[in-house]
N, C-alpha and C positions, 0 to 999 in steps of 0.2 A: 544823858549821861549823867551826867551831873546831877541833873534835877531827880531821876530813876535815880543817884545811890544818897542823897538826900532828904526822899520820901520813906526809904526801907525798905528799896527791892533790892536786889542782887540782880550783877548788868553782864553781858557778855558780849566783845563788841567784834564783831567779823568787819574786815577792810581788806579790799584787795591795792590799798593804798592811791590807786589810779586816780583820784581827786581828792583823798584825806590824806590828813600829818598822822604820822608818830605821834608826833612829840602831845597830840589833843586828848592822848590814851594811858591813861597811866597802861604800861608795859604789862601788867602781870594778867588786863582785862584785856588786850586787844589779840586777835587771830589772825594771821595773812595770810585769810583765801577768797580764793574766788569764786564770786557766786555760782558758777556754772559749772564746780566740782560739789555735783549731787552728797557723795556720797561722801563727802570731807566737811560737808553741814552736818548730811544726817547724824555721822557718829560724832560731832562737836555737840550737836543737843542733846540727845540720847545724854554723853558723858556730865554735861554739865546738866542735866532733869531740869529740861530749861520749858517754866506754863506755856511763854507766847513768845513773837514772834515783832517788832517793829519793824520794817520792813523801808528803809533810807536808799536805797543804792541804784543810780538811773544817771543819765544823763541830762540834764536837764536845760538848752540852750536850741532855746525857739528856734532860729536864725540858725543857726546848724542841723537842724532838724532837716530843715527843706532844702539844703545842700544835701547832706547825708543821710538819708530814710532806712535803711539796711543797716546802720548803724544803731539808731534809736533802737529799732525795733528790733536789734539781734538782741541789745543790753537790756532793753527795757524790759521787751517782752518773756524771752529767749532767758535770764538769767531768772525771772519773778518763775517762770516755769519750772526749772529747776529746784529754786528754795520748796515750793509745795512739795515740790515730787519729795526732796527732802525733809518736809514738816510732816510729810503724812509714813514716810519708810520710818519716822522717831517717833510717831504717837506724839506728835506736839498739833494743838485743835486754836489756840489763834494769832491772829495776825491782827497790827494796824500796817494799812496799806499808809503811803505816804501819793495819795494821785491828788488833783491838778483842779482851778479851773478853768485850765486849758480846755478840757472836757465840754466843755459847754458853747468852746468855735464864739459866733462872733453873736453875740448874742446883742439884743432892738432893747430889751430895758434894764432899767435895776429897781431892786437891787435882784439880784440870784439867789432863789433857792431852788432844794431839791431835786422838784422836780421839775427843771427844763429842761430844754431837749436836749440829748444827747452828741453835740454834729462838728465832731473837731474837727478846728479847720489845718493841723500843721500836723506833719508826723508825733510833736512831742505829746499831743494834746490824743494824736490817735492813740501812739502805745498806754498811754497811762486808759485809757477806753478798753485796750486791751484786756490788760491787767485786770481791771474791775470785773469783767465778763469772765479772764479764767474764777477768777474770787466766787461768784456765782457758784458755777458751777461744782467748783472744789467742795463749796457747802453741800451743795446740793445731793450729792455722791459720794465726802468723804465727811460731811458735818465737821468741818474745818471751817470754824465762824470766823469773818473779818467784821473790819472798821475802815473803808475810806476816808481819808482826810481831805475834802479839793484844796488844797490849800490856795490861796492869795497870793500877796506880793511878801515872803517872807523872809523880816530884814532888819534891821538894827544890829545887839551884841549883845555878850551879857553885860547886862548890868554892873560888872563890878571889871569890867574892861581887859577879862581871859583869856575868851574868846569871842570868836569874830569872824567873815567872811575870808577865807583868800584862795578865791580862784586863784586859776591862771590855764588859759584868759578873765581875766573878768569881768561879766558879762550883762551881773546887775546895779542895778542904777544908782546908788545910795553910796556903795562905794568908787564909781567910776566917775560920782559928778564931786567927790573929797578927796577923788584924787585931782581931781583937775586945779584943784584948789591950791589942793600941794604940791603940784608940780608945777601951774599952772598953763597948762597944755588944755585946749578947748577941748571939751565931751559934744558928741557930734548927737540934736535928737535929732531923732529918728521920725518925722515927719511932722510939720508942721500946718496943716489940712485937714487932719480928722475934725468931723462933725462931733469938736467938745466945745466948752466955752473958749477952750485960747487955742484952739486946732492944734493941742496932743494931748499924746493918750494919757484916761483915768484908768487907774490900779488903787486897788485896796490893799495897804501894807499891814503885816502883823506882823506885832514881834516878837523873833524868835524863842523869847521865853513865854512868852504866851502859847505860842504853837506848840511848848515843844509838852504842857499844862493839858493841851490839849489829848496828846497822843497820850500822857500819864494816865488821864480820865479813863481815854478809852481800852485801853488794854485792862485797865481795873472791871470797868463794865462787863469786857469779854468776860474776863476768871471767873467775874459773879454770873455767865448763865447768860451776858443781854446778847439778843442777834441780829446777824450780822443790817448793817446796815450801811449810809450814804452822811457824810456830817461836810457843810460847808464851813474853812475859820477862813474867820477875817473881819473887821470893827464892823463894818454897814456902809464908812466915809471910804469916797475916794477922791485923790488928791493923782491933780494931771503934772505932766514930766514939767513943769514951769511952774509950779506949786514946792513938786521934792528943791529944785534950782534955790527960790526964793527961802524957803525953808531951812536949804543949808547955808545959804549965805545969811540969814539971825542968827543962825550956831556958830557961824566962827566968822566974823565977823568981815568975812571978805568976797568981792566979788569973784564970781562961781563965770569963766572962761567958756563961752558953748556957743557952737553954729545949728544954724537946721535943714538938717540935710533928709536925702529920701525917707519915705517911708520906709519901717522895714519887713519882707512878707510875711504873712503870716501872723502877724499883730492885730488884733481885736482894736477897737478904737476904745472902747471899755468894759473894766469888767471888776464890780462893785458886789460886793456880798450883803445877801443874808443868814445871820448866824444863830437864827430866833432857835431853830428845832436844837442846834449842841448847845447854848444855854439852857434849855425845857431839861431836855432829857439828861445831859451830862452834868449837868448843874456846870459850864463853863461861863469865866469874866474875865475878860483882858483886863492886868493889869497896867498895861503901856497904851495906851490909845491914842496917844496925842502923838503928833508925826513927831514935832521936835523935838520931845524924849527921846522918840526912836532915830531924831539923827543924831541926837544928843547924847546918847550913845556909840555910836557905829564910830562918831567921831573921835570918840578918848579910843579907843580901838584903831583905831589908823594912824592917831599921832602914837601911840605907843609902838605897832609895827615900823614904822617910820624911826623910830629911835629917839 
């Protein structure tokens, strides 16, 4: 939102605050509405004369999706369908969708390009596949164009320290590792026997500001008449869980307490992006590629949050 405003866009925020926080959004821009309330969303879109929607609302925890699949399909898929219905009613023709690398499932080689097979291995990933499918039909039938941004691992925080990860419960690696440093309580590394160099999962960590810029470029692309498409958003470099732990130790100057536990169901061994298409088609270029910089920004926010 802040980056959109800074680049001259007018922004309206819809959030039911089940996961988000009121303090992160100026009161005059926040509308507390559930995505399932199709008519309320449609009315707001008309009132604000919206040109485009950026759709972030979803549950995102892979492990939880394996335990509670109905929760994920209801929220992520039905909620998205409600939004698309509202957009159709209000005549809004452009949507940028927060998709995920999880749509690719357990890939056998890297880097992953957008033409890799779509074969999700958990309900979270499958819920995103289903929404991508819906978007294809809404384009074909209602001429509602969309860009699906397939995130790899969104990481880091606002470089100024004003915004960061505040999940409860926390499931993302970097804030969990930083919390272990702050509290001295060991973090569990899920699996040490993957077919990777150090046995831990490898992921492509993309700074949240670079991810936000991809959304802005996607909105502008659609408004200018761009066709529906899908883009990976990642740096093209993978880091293992143990590499992340070592980066945190370097930034904080403290040892990270951790134990190696069993694998987490639904976790692919390695997910690394090719973002060539995004760079070439939309002119995107990451500013914060170094893992150390991502950790530094997250550490700054963690310390601010801790007081």
